[in-house]
N, C-alpha and C positions, 0 to 999 in steps of 0.2 A: 386513822379515822378522822373525819371532818365533821365537827358539830355545827349544825345550822339551827337557826331559831326563827320562829314567826311570832310577831307581836300582835296579840288580840287586844285591841284598844276600844274602849267605849268613849266616844267623843261628845263633848258638850259644846255650848255655843262659843266658848272662849278658845280661839285657836292657839294662843300662847300657852294656855294651861294644857291643852291637848298635847302640844309639842313637848312640853316639859315632862308630862307623864309618860309619853312614848320613850323619851330618852331614859327616864328612870327604869322602865321595863327593859330597855335595851341594855342598861348596865347590869341588871340582874342576869340577862342572857349571857353577857360576856363573863360575868363571875362564874357562871355554870359551864364555861368552856366554849361558847359559841364563837366561831370565826367568821360566819356570815349571818347577818341579821336582816330579815325582811319585814317591812311594815305593810299594813293593809292599804287598800286603795284610798287615795286622797287622805292619808293617815291623820293629818292634824286638823282637817277641816270638818265642821259639821256637814252632814250629807245634804248640801245645798241643791244638788240636781233633782231633789224631790219635786220641785216646782220650777217653772221658768220665771225667774225674777230678774229683771234687768240689773238691779243694784248688786246682785250676787256676782256679776261679772268682775266687779272691782276686787274680789277676793283672790284673783289670780296673782301669782308672783313669778318673776323671772327666775331662771335657774341660778343665775349669778346674783343671788340675793342673800340677805342675812340668815334666812333659815337654812339654806344649803351650806353656807359658810359654817354655821354651828355644827351641822352634820359632818362636815369635813374635819373639823377639829376633834369631834368625838371619835370618828373613825381612826384618825391618826393616833390619838391618845390611847385608844383601846386596841389598836392594831387589828381592827375588825372591818370587814366589808359591810357596807350599808346599802340596802336596796330601798329607796325612799320614793313612793308615789306622791306626786304633788299636782296641784292645779296650776299649770304653767301659763304665764304670759310670755308668748314666744317673741323672738326678735324679728319675726315677720309680721307682727301685729295680730297673729292668730292666737287662740287659746287652746290648750291641749290637756288631755289627761296623760300625764307624763311620769315615767319612773326614772329617777336619777340613780345611777350606779356609781358608788364612791368606793375606791379601793382602800385597802388597809393602810396605805400611806397617806390617806386624805385626798388623794388625787381623784378628780372626776373622770371616770373612764368614758362616760357618755350617757346617753339617755335613750329610752324607748318611749314612743308615743303610741298610745292605744289606737289600734287600727280600726276596730269594729265598734261603732258607736250606736248604742240602742236608743230607741225612743218608745218608752213603755211607761205605764203608770208608776209613779215614784222614781222613775229613771228618765227624766227629761234631758238626757245628756247631749242631744244634738243641738239644743239651745245654747250650750256652753262650749262644747268641745268640737274642734275640727277633727276629721279622721287623721290618723297619724301619717306622716310623710317621711319617716326615717327607716322604713322597711322593717326587717327582723334582725337587728344587730345582736351579735354575741359579745360578751365582755370577758376578757381573759384576766380574771382577778388573781390576786396572790395565791388563792387557795383552790380555785376551780374555775372552769370555763362555764359561764352561765348565760341564760336567756330569760326573758320576761314575757309573759302573756297575761294581760290585764283583764280580769273579769270576763266580759262578753266575748273577748278574743278566744276564750277556751272552747267555744263551740265551733270553731273554725280550725280543723286539724292541720290545715296547710301551714299555719304559722309555726306550730310545734315541730312539724317535720322539717321546715326550713332551718330552724334553730339547731336541730339535731344534725342535719347534714353539714352545717357550719361548725360543728364540734362542741355544741353545748353538752355538758355533763349533767347539769341541773337546770330545770326550768322552774322559775318562781312565778306563782300565780296569785298576785294580790287581788282581792275581791271586796265587794260591798254588797253581800247577798242577804236578803231579809225574808224571803219566802221559804219557810222551813220545809214545806212539803216538796219543794224543789231540790232539797239538799242531796238526795240520792242521785239525781241527774248530774249535778255539778261534780259529785265524787266520781261517778263513772267517766265523765268526760276527761277529768284531770288525771285519773288513774290510767285512762286510755293513752295519754301522752307518754306515760312511763312504759306501758306495755309495748306499743307499736314502735317506739323509738329506743327501747332498752336503755333508759336513763332514769334519773331521779326527778320527781315532780313534787313541789312543795306548795300547798295551798295556804294562804294567809287571809282570813276573813275578819271583818269588823264584828264587834259585839255592841250591845247596849241598845236602848230605846231612844229614838229621836222622832218626836211627833207621833205619827201613827205607825212608824216603822220600827221593827225590832230586828236587829242583825243577830244572826244565830251562831256565829263563830264556826265551829267544826273545822278548824285548821288541821292539816295533816301532812304527812310525808309518805309518798309511795316510792318503793324501790324499783329497780329495773325489771322485776318480774310482775310488778303491779301489786305487791303485797304492802300492807301498811307497816312502815317503820315506826311511825307515830300515828296511833289511831285518831280518828276525828275527835277533836277536843269538845268540851262543853261550850256553854255560852257565857262563861265568866271572863273578865279581863285577866290577862296573864301572858305567860311565855310558853310556847310549844317548842320542844327541843327534839332533834333527831340526829343520830350518828350515822354518817354516810361513809361507806367504803367505796371510793371511786374506782378501785380495781375491779369491782363486781360488774361494772358496765361491760368491760371486755369479756369477762367470763360468761356473762349472759349472752352477749352477742355471738360468742364462739359456739355456744350451745344451741341457741335459737337464732338461726342465720338469716332470718327474713330481712333484717336491716341491710345486710350486705347484698342481698339478692334483689333489691329494688331494680326496676327497669325504667329509668326516667324517660327513655326514648319513646315509650308507648303511652306516656301519661299526658300527651298534648291536649287531650280533650278537657283536661282540668282548666286550661287557660284559653 
């Protein structure tokens, strides 16, 4: 069994305090057996994309910065994989909604940049983030092969399928969702990744109230049949744990053979 954890964090205005509290919760997850820990979207930042404010652009940090270095040290010490969404100041002068994947050795395996950027009330993300330009990478961590789909990405099923075809066993979905009446739609979309790709999908959402926004949590894990291994959580800060049996992926795919029976040669209309 592989235990994974999602960290539901309520963020305040102090990024350093948010970061410290996130690591405290990650330590609790490790103590409870987690070998992979996923943080929510822009996990240490207050939700600055609520409004388009030029000064907020200065909140971006490079991947090769002190925050990531602290995460690397934590991962190495705990022998735990960390999935850490940040506000990245890229080396190409662009800014991105980026998830850094750190292996249990403390080595940075790479990054995923959110590909689909919304422009909605309370989500003025196009003001801050360029669309991702790293494609849909998979990361072969010590414990599992994983992929990432960040928030709005989850309504575009092509990304999850690409990750599955490349060998992902688990798709982690860090989000920053605040509209509670939309929660069922998010659950169906992410559970859909698990069903039509016969793999595990883990949703990790923010919690807490920031200005007029209240993030509702409901982090969960769905198995390759689309059943909840960890039911959608409440709206409190804390750790959501799930025990994954990666061998079930093959068993489900052998039983429900639609993944093997794809016909890529007839899907050209998609592109």
